[in-house]
C-alpha positions in Angstrom: 74.2 24.1 73.2 72.8 26.0 70.2 73.6 29.6 69.4 70.0 30.6 70.4 70.3 28.8 73.7 73.6 30.5 74.5 72.1 34.0 74.1 68.9 33.6 76.1 69.1 36.1 79.0 69.5 34.3 82.3 67.3 36.7 84.3 64.5 37.3 81.8 61.3 38.5 83.6 63.0 39.1 86.9 63.0 42.5 88.7 66.1 43.7 90.6 66.9 46.6 92.9 70.5 47.9 92.8 71.6 50.4 95.4 74.6 52.7 94.8 73.8 52.3 91.2 75.1 55.6 89.8 78.8 54.8 89.7 81.4 52.0 90.1 80.3 48.5 91.0 76.6 49.5 91.2 76.6 51.1 87.8 78.2 48.0 86.2 75.9 45.7 88.0 72.7 47.5 87.0 73.8 47.4 83.4 74.6 43.7 83.6 71.3 42.8 85.3 69.5 44.6 82.4 71.6 42.9 79.8 70.6 39.6 81.3 66.9 40.5 81.0 66.0 41.9 84.4 64.0 45.0 84.9 66.1 47.2 87.2 65.4 49.9 89.8 68.5 52.0 90.3 68.8 53.6 93.7 71.2 56.2 95.1 71.4 59.6 96.7 72.6 61.5 93.6 70.1 61.9 90.9 72.5 62.9 88.1 74.5 59.6 87.9 71.3 57.5 88.4 69.6 59.3 85.5 72.6 58.9 83.3 72.9 55.2 84.0 69.2 54.6 83.6 69.3 56.3 80.2 72.3 54.2 79.1 70.4 51.0 80.0 67.3 52.2 78.1 69.4 53.1 75.1 70.8 49.5 75.1 67.3 48.1 75.1 66.9 47.5 78.8 64.0 48.4 81.2 65.1 50.5 84.1 64.0 53.3 86.4 65.8 55.3 89.1 64.8 56.2 92.6 66.6 58.8 94.6 66.8 57.6 98.2 68.9 57.2 101.3 69.2 53.5 102.3 70.0 54.4 105.9 66.4 55.8 106.3 63.7 53.2 106.9 61.0 55.4 105.2 63.1 55.7 102.1 63.8 52.0 102.0 60.1 51.2 102.3 59.5 53.6 99.4 62.2 52.0 97.3 60.5 48.6 97.6 57.0 50.0 97.1 57.9 52.0 94.0 59.8 49.1 92.5 56.9 46.7 93.1 54.3 49.1 91.8 56.3 49.9 88.6 57.5 46.4 87.7 54.9 44.2 89.4 57.2 42.0 91.5 60.6 41.8 93.2 63.1 39.0 92.7 66.6 40.4 93.4 68.2 42.9 95.6 71.9 44.0 95.3 72.8 46.0 98.5 75.8 47.8 97.1 75.5 51.4 98.5 78.4 52.1 100.8 80.9 54.7 102.0 84.5 54.6 103.3 83.6 57.4 105.7 85.9 59.5 107.7 88.3 56.8 108.8 91.6 57.2 110.5 93.0 56.1 113.9 90.2 55.3 116.3 91.4 57.9 118.8 90.9 60.6 116.2 87.5 59.4 114.9 84.3 61.1 116.0 81.2 59.2 117.1 79.2 60.8 114.3 81.7 59.3 111.7 81.1 55.8 113.1 77.4 56.2 113.2 77.2 57.4 109.6 79.4 54.6 108.3 77.4 51.9 110.2 74.1 53.4 109.1 74.9 53.2 105.4 77.1 50.2 105.2 75.3 47.9 107.7 72.0 49.2 108.7 71.1 50.1 105.1 71.4 46.6 103.8 69.6 45.3 106.9 66.7 47.6 106.3 66.4 46.9 102.5 66.8 43.1 103.1 64.0 43.3 105.6 61.7 45.3 103.3 62.5 43.1 100.3 61.9 39.9 102.2 58.4 41.0 103.3 57.6 41.2 99.6 59.5 38.1 98.5 57.9 35.9 101.2 54.5 36.9 100.0 55.3 36.5 96.3 55.7 33.7 93.9 58.5 32.1 95.9 62.2 32.4 95.7 64.5 35.4 95.4 68.2 36.3 95.7 69.9 39.0 97.8 73.5 40.0 97.4 75.4 42.5 99.6 78.7 44.2 98.8 81.0 43.3 101.7 84.8 43.6 101.4 88.1 41.8 101.9 88.5 44.1 104.9 85.7 42.2 106.7 88.4 39.7 107.6 91.4 41.9 107.2 92.4 45.4 108.1 94.6 48.3 107.5 95.3 51.1 110.0 92.3 53.4 110.1 89.6 50.9 109.0 88.2 50.0 112.5 84.7 51.2 111.6 84.7 50.3 108.0 86.0 46.7 108.7 83.4 46.4 111.4 80.6 47.4 109.1 81.6 44.8 106.5 82.2 42.0 109.0 78.7 42.7 110.3 77.3 41.9 106.8 79.2 38.6 106.7 77.6 37.6 110.0 74.2 38.9 109.1 73.7 36.8 106.0 74.3 33.5 107.8 71.3 34.1 110.1 69.1 35.3 107.3 70.0 32.4 105.1 68.6 30.0 107.8 65.5 32.1 108.2 64.4 32.2 104.6 66.1 29.3 102.9 63.0 27.0 103.1 61.2 29.6 101.0 63.7 29.4 98.2 65.3 32.7 99.0 69.1 32.9 98.9 71.4 35.6 100.4 75.1 36.0 99.8 77.9 38.6 99.9 80.5 39.4 97.4 83.7 40.6 99.0 85.7 42.7 96.6 89.4 43.2 96.8 91.0 46.4 95.4 88.6 47.7 92.7 89.2 50.6 90.3 86.3 52.8 91.4 85.9 56.5 92.1 86.2 55.5 95.8 89.7 54.1 95.1 90.8 56.9 92.8 89.9 59.4 95.5 93.2 58.3 97.2 95.1 59.3 94.0 96.0 57.3 91.0 99.5 56.7 92.4 98.1 54.1 94.8 97.0 51.8 92.0 100.4 50.4 90.6 101.7 49.1 94.0 98.3 47.6 94.8 98.2 45.9 91.4 101.7 44.5 91.9 100.6 42.8 95.1 97.8 40.8 93.5 98.4 37.4 91.9 96.8 38.6 88.7 98.9 41.7 88.7 96.1 44.2 88.3 93.4 45.8 90.4 89.8 44.7 89.7 87.2 46.4 87.6 83.6 47.1 88.5 82.6 44.5 85.8 84.7 41.8 87.6 82.5 42.2 90.6 79.2 42.8 88.7 79.6 39.5 86.8 79.9 37.6 90.1 76.9 39.4 91.6 74.7 38.7 88.7 75.8 35.1 88.6 74.8 34.7 92.2 71.3 35.7 91.2 70.9 33.1 88.5 69.9 29.5 88.6 73.6 28.6 88.1 74.1 29.6 91.8 70.9 27.9 93.0 72.7 25.9 95.8 74.7 28.8 97.2 73.5 30.7 100.2 74.9 32.3 103.4 78.3 32.7 101.7 80.8 35.6 101.5 82.7 35.1 98.3 86.1 36.8 98.0 86.7 38.3 94.5 90.2 39.9 94.8 92.4 38.6 92.0 94.6 36.9 94.6 95.3 40.2 96.4 95.0 38.7 99.9 97.0 35.5 99.2 100.3 36.9 100.6 98.5 37.8 103.8 95.4 39.4 105.3 96.7 43.0 105.3 
């Protein structure tokens, strides 16, 4: 392989939507998609972080725009897809990354509204955006890739994660059916299941939680947003062309000692 071949962007000419793109994994993924040549629509509920990340991508030579929206609302989701298609002329990739931990805790202490909000954003949101995106992809040039952020907690649990774990397990089940529905059109759908990742969501629990979590992992560290973003982008390239309907654990060996 020549030097020129090695530097050709893997997603040149593609258009991607990234939700939860203002911080953490979504921020890193949006930048990596742009670095690989994709035009990127950054989606989230907070305009400030979205604007900042979009400007950073543009400064690095990428092509990006931001859309303030709530993925749990069908009208907002339809607008996301319409605005992306209108601006960039096509849609090839969706990274359903927006998610919340919600107000967890023992099930007997949780409110119904807490459960509803968590499921609406973590599970209904990806379902809505996948549906809207597929309606475009299936009428496009053919092919496409969708990736969702699931979690190691889709098949594991800690006390207080009954609703969160359910929302992520729902994603793992959802993609298998969708993969069968659209695979003959060259469209792939997969999940990335992060372990413990150093994001604002983790640091909200206090920095003191990081060292013992890092010590548990085989690689003796927690993950970075880039660790997940690189896998997400890879899943959307031709290198992953024969992978669909899979939930890929990316946890640095955190769950090797056991599922909890």
